[in-house]
N, C-alpha and C positions, 0 to 999 in steps of 0.2 A: 795407458791410454794412447801413448805415442805408437806403441807396437800395434795396437788394435787399429789405429788410424792408418798406419802403414799397410797392414794386411788388407784393410778395406780398399785402399787405393790400388794395391796390386790386384785384388779381385776384380775391381771395376775395369782395370786396364785389360785383364785377361778376357773378361766378358766382351769388352768392346772389340778387342782383337779377334776374338772368335766370331763375333757378329760380322765384322768386316770381311773375314775370310769366307764364311759360308754364304754371304750375300754377294760375293764378287760376280760380276757379269762373266758369262762364258762366251767364247767366240772362236771362230776358225781363223787360221792364218792363210795367207795366199797359197802356200804350198799344199794346203788341204783341199783346194778346189780341184775337181777333175779337169783333165785336158779335154774340153768339149767345145765343138763348134756350134754356136747358137742356131736353133731351128726356130725361125720367126713364126711359122705356121703353128707349131706346138706352143710357142709363147702366147699367141693370140688365143688359142683354146684355153690355156691356163688363165689368161686375163678374164675371159667370160666365166669360166667355171669358178674362179676365185671371187667373183662379185666385186671387182675393184671399182667399177663404175657406180655400183649401188651406193657406196659410201663416199667416194672421192670426187665424183662428178657433182656439178652444182645441183642443189635441190630442185627437182622438177625438170631436169634437163631432158630435152627431146632426144630422139634417136641420133640425130646428127651431132649432138654435143656430148655423148656418153664417153667419148675418148678424151675429153678435156678434163683432166683430173686435178683441177685447181683447189679442191677441198673447200673448207669454209663452213660446213654443216656442224651441228653440235649433236652429240649422242647423249641423251638423258640417262642417268643411272642413279642408284641409291647413294652414290658417293659424291655426286655432283656432275656437271656436264663435261664431256670429253670433246675436245676440238678435233675435227677431222683434218689432217694435214694435206698440204699440196704435195702430190706425188707425180706431178708432171715433170718433163725434162727441163723445166726452167732452172738454170744454174744458181739463181739467187734465192728464189722463194720455194722452189721445188726440190727435186732430187737429181737434177742434171749433173751435179758435180760428184755424185756418189759413184764409187767404183762397184764392180760386180761383187767384190768381197763385202763392201758395206751393205749392199742389198741382201746378200745371203745371210749375213749375221743379223740383220734386222728381222727377216722373216723366220729364220730358223731358231734364233736365240732371243729375239726381242731386245736387241741391243743397238743403240744408236751409233753412228760413226764416231761420236765423242766418247763412247764407252759407258753410256748411261742406260739404265733399264727403261724400256717402254712400258706404259701401262697396258695391262692385258685386255683393254677395250680393242686394241690391235690384236687380232686373234692368232697370235703366234703359238698358242697352246695347240692349235690345229695345224697351222702352217709349218710347224716344226717337222711334220711328217712328209713334207714335199721333198721329192728327190732333188739333189743338188743340181743335176743336169736340167731339171725342169725349172728351177729357180733361175739358172743362167739364161734359159730360153725366155722366161718371163721378163727379166730385166732387159734383154735385148729388144723385146717387143715394146716395152714401155718407152724405151729410148726413141722409138720411131713416132711416138704420138705428139700432138701439139704441145708446145711449151706454153704454160699459162702463168702469167705474172700476177700472183695473188698471195700476199703475205698473210698467213693465218696465225693468230695469237696462240701461243702454246697453252696447253691445258694447265689450269691452276686450281688444284683441289685444296681443301682446307686440311690442316693438321689433324691426324697423323698421316693422312693419305698423300700429303705433299712430300713425304720422305720417300723418295723413289728407291733408295737403297734397300728398304725393307721388302721391295718386290722380289728381291733375290730369294727370300724365304718362300714366298708363294710359288716361285718357279721350281723350287726343289720339290714341291708337292705336285704341281700340275703341269709343268713344262720342262720336264727333265728326261724326255724320251725321244730324242731326235731320230729321224729316219722312219721307215715304214717296213714292217714285216708282215706279209699277208698270212691270214689263217690258212693252214694247209688243208683244212676241211672245205674251203671254198673252191668253186670252179674258177677257171682263169678269168671268165667274164665277171663273176661275183667279186673276185679279188681286185680286179681293176675298179669296179664300182666302189669297193671298200676304200681304196686309195683316194678316189675322187671325193667321197663323202667325208672321210676323216681328215684329209689333207686340204687340197685346194678349195673344195666346196664348203668346208668348215660348218657342216650342217649341225653338228652337235652343239655348237656355241649357242644356238637358239633353242634347239629341240630337246636338249638334255637338261634335266634339273641340276641345280647347283648345290654344293655342300655349304656348310656354315661359313666356309672361307671363300665362297664364290668360285670354286673350281668346278669343272664338270664332274658330276657323279657318274662315273663309268659303270657302276652297277645298275643304273637306270638309263642306259644308253638309248637316246632318241625317244624317251617315254613322254615327251611334252614337258612344258615348264611355264612358269609365269613370264609374262613379257617384261623384260628388264627396263624397257624405255617408258613404261606406263601401265595402265590397266589392261587387262586381257590376258589371254593365254596363247602359247604356241602349241600347236597340236602334236599329239602322239603320232609318229610315223613308223612305228613298228607294226608287223603283221598280226596284231591282236584285235579283239573285238572293239577295244577302245581306240584303235588306230586305223590302219588301212588294210585290215584283213580282207575286206570285200573288193579291194582294188587289185586288178591283175597287173602283172609287170608291164603289159602294153598300156594299161590305163595310166600308170605312173609316168612312163616315157612320154605319152601323148600330153599329159598335163604339163610336164617340163617344156615341151615343145610349143604348146598352144595356149596354155592357161586354162583349159577346160577340164573340169572334174568329170568323173563317170556319170554323175547325175545332172550334167549340163549346167552346173554352176560355173562361175568365173573366178579366177584367182583375185584376191584383194589384199589390202593391208600391206604389211611389211614384206609379204611373200611376192607381191606383184613385181618389184624390180628384180628380185632374185630369179623369178621365172623368165623375165625378159632377157636376163643375161644367159640363162640356160637355153633359150631358144637359138642362140648363136653357136652353141656347142655341137660338135658332130653327133649325128644320131647314134652312132655306136657307143659313145660315152653316156648319152642319156639312157640307152638300153642297159648299159653296165650298172649304172646307179639304180635303175629299177630292179634289176636282178638281185643286187645286193640288199636292197631294202626288203625284198621278199624273203631273204635268207637270214636276216638278223633275228635274234631271239625275241619273241613276242613279249611285250611288257604291258601291264596295266598302266593307265595314265597316272602320272605323278600328281600328288596333291599340291 
């Protein structure tokens, strides 16, 4: 019995050590960052394309307050509510004391400056594809925005979702492919659109159905999905009969600019703030997104 007990203790220790190893947060070191002078104009484009204001500005904020990123909203989910943090340059309640490296590791690897996993309600599974130079530009632009003194209570989910270390396993399945490699079959414009959709725009986070482990099902890319925050569905945006087959590329680009659909309807629901953000993005970027969406593989709408 003593030998059996000892063997059991050793086995448990090995399993615990293995779990600790495979769930360890990944991150970059300072030396891994490129030597890059921040481009604030590009940082602003990424700010709007990334939809930062849609989540981190105060709920119902008007146009003049969209750059005040004090957080405070709650995102409903099947696991419980996620608190939206303050990402303004306030050094106490926001991210004003973050280094560029802290910011890059948060967006690319979903890791806090303290080395803890962030919940994937923060869409780093998409943001991992943003180029390092673009992340540096975005951080520099965020640093120019108003500091908002607003302390947001951290997300507090019930067990077992409260054990953040386990998120490391989820990341190995769904957030383990940093960087972006364009499909060589795409044109230059379509490849740029693919980058904006997959990375900064994080369109797949809503428009792609989830697996049983709540990662994006890449085999059903952009085929529509249930709305995670409640009842309803997010539409299919592939060029299929179930999706936007009848929309031209110019229809898509104009929708992102104006909010008007080809049949003269107006954007609504969760897409309204997204479209408002994209109206600030340069026309060439909206055109690139439109070109890419017309080039993706058509998919029937997901159930």
